[in-house]
N, C-alpha and C positions, 0 to 999 in steps of 0.2 A: 164846288157848287153851293151857292147860297141857299139858305133855308127859305121856304115859301112863307108867306104871311101866316098861313094856318099852322105850319110847323113851329114857327116862332111863338105864336100864341099858346100852342100846346106845351112847348117847353117852359114858357113863362108860368103857366098855370101848374105844371108838374112841380116845378121848384117851390112855388108858393104852397101847394098842397103838402109837399114834404115838410116844409117849415111848420105848417099848421099841425100836421099829424105827429111829427117827431119832436116838436118844440125845440129843435136844434138845427144847426146848419153850419156852413163854412163860409169863410171870406171869399173863397173861389165861387161859391154859389151867388153871393151878393154881387160879385164882379160880373158874373154871367148874366144876372138880371139886368145890370146896368147896360151891358153890351146889347142884349136883346131889346131893351127899351129904346136905346138910341137908334137901333136899326128900324124898329117899328115906327118911331116918331117921324121919320123922313117919308113915310108912306102918305102921300097927299090924299088918298081916298079913305083914310082911317076916320072913324066917327069921332066927333069932338068929345063925346062922353068917355070913350075909350082913352083918348089922349089925357083927359083929366085924371083918370085912374092910373094911367101909366106914369104920370108925373108924381102921384102919391107913392106908388111902388118904388119909383126911382129914389125919392127921398128916404124911404124906408131902407132900401138897399145901401145907400150911402151911409146912413146912420148905423146900419149893421156892420158894414165894412170898417167903420171907424170906431166901433164900440169896443170897450175893454172886456165886455162880457156879452158876446153875441147871443148866447142862449137866452139870457135875460131879456135882451132886446127883442128877440123873436117871441118870447113868451108874453111880453107886454103888448104885442101887436096882434095877438090871436084873433080878436074880433074883427079887426081891420082886414087881416089876411083872408078870413072867411068871406067877408063882404066883397073884397076885390075879386076873388075867384068867381064868386057868384055873378057879380056885375060884368066881368069880362066875358063869361060864358053866355050871358044874355045879349051883350052888345056886339060881340064879334061874329 
């Protein structure tokens, strides 16, 4: 059974919150972010503002997946992660 839009957004923000709180993460989490975003982006009723944020998070997750030091990558994006979580919460 596929996840609903609300569950996808909730999982996305949970992973981002964990990255922000813990200042660390895993490649698997970055890959999960990418899968969630791909699934969300095909939703035709999604707000354009949310799509822009999702594109930024997708680039972040790709950078993290390919980073030699994922924890440093996450640490260097702390302000952006906080902003994404806030913006997604307001727009979704």
